[in-house]
C-alpha positions as CSV (number, residue, x, y, z in Angstrom):
1,M,0.0,-0.1,-0.1
2,N,3.0,2.3,0.7
3,H,3.9,1.7,-2.9
4,W,0.8,3.2,-4.2
5,L,0.8,6.0,-1.9
6,D,4.5,6.9,-2.8
7,E,3.5,6.8,-6.5
8,E,0.8,9.2,-5.7
9,L,2.8,11.5,-4.0
10,T,5.4,11.5,-6.7
11,L,2.8,12.5,-9.4
12,T,1.3,15.2,-7.3
13,S,4.6,16.5,-6.5
14,H,5.5,16.5,-10.1
15,A,2.3,17.9,-11.5
16,E,2.7,20.9,-9.0
17,R,6.3,21.4,-9.9
18,Q,5.1,21.3,-13.6
19,R,2.8,24.3,-13.1
20,K,5.4,26.1,-11.1
21,L,7.8,25.9,-14.2
22,D,5.0,26.6,-16.7
23,A,4.3,29.6,-14.8
24,Y,8.0,30.6,-14.5
25,R,8.3,30.3,-18.4
26,K,5.4,32.4,-18.9
27,Q,6.6,35.0,-16.7
28,N,10.1,35.0,-18.8
29,M,8.2,35.0,-22.0
30,I,6.4,38.1,-21.0
31,S,9.4,39.8,-19.7
32,G,11.2,39.1,-23.0
33,L,8.2,40.2,-25.0
34,Q,8.4,43.6,-22.6
35,S,12.1,43.9,-23.5
36,N,11.2,43.6,-27.2
37,W,8.6,46.1,-27.1
38,D,11.1,48.7,-25.3
39,F,13.3,48.3,-28.2
40,T,10.7,48.6,-30.6
41,T,9.4,51.8,-28.9
42,R,12.7,53.4,-28.8
43,A,13.4,52.4,-32.7
44,A,9.9,54.0,-33.3
45,L,10.7,57.2,-31.4
46,K,14.0,57.7,-33.0
47,L,12.4,57.1,-36.5
48,S,9.6,59.5,-35.8
49,D,12.2,62.0,-34.3
50,W,14.3,61.7,-37.7
51,L,11.4,61.8,-40.0
52,I,10.3,65.2,-38.2
53,A,13.6,66.6,-38.3
54,N,13.9,65.8,-41.9
55,G,10.6,67.2,-42.7
56,K,11.0,70.6,-41.2
57,S,14.7,70.9,-42.8
58,L,12.6,69.9,-46.3
59,R,9.9,72.4,-45.6
60,Q,12.5,75.4,-44.9
61,R,14.6,74.6,-47.9
62,Y,11.2,74.5,-49.9
63,E,10.0,78.0,-48.3
64,R,13.3,79.3,-49.3
65,I,13.0,78.3,-53.1
66,A,9.2,78.7,-53.5
67,P,8.2,82.2,-55.1
68,I,6.3,84.5,-52.7
69,S,2.5,84.3,-53.5
70,H,0.8,87.5,-55.0
71,W,-1.2,87.6,-51.9
72,E,1.8,88.2,-49.9
73,E,3.3,90.6,-51.9
74,T,0.3,92.9,-52.2
75,R,-0.8,92.3,-48.7
76,K,-4.1,91.5,-49.8
77,F,-5.3,89.1,-47.2
78,A,-8.8,87.9,-46.8
79,R,-10.5,88.9,-43.7
């Protein structure tokens, strides 16, 4: 009878350890995903900063090259 009790106790402890191990793996997986999100977020922010800076420089360059409209020359703004 002790043999069956030992086997049942072994299976129960194995199942409990397996649940703890699965929970630990899920926690590590979420932590890994969080670090990937941090990297992705930083890369997206750097890309957006770069695009904004390039957009501003292109706009300034275009404004220097673009001819002044006749509305600005004659100061006939609509009111």
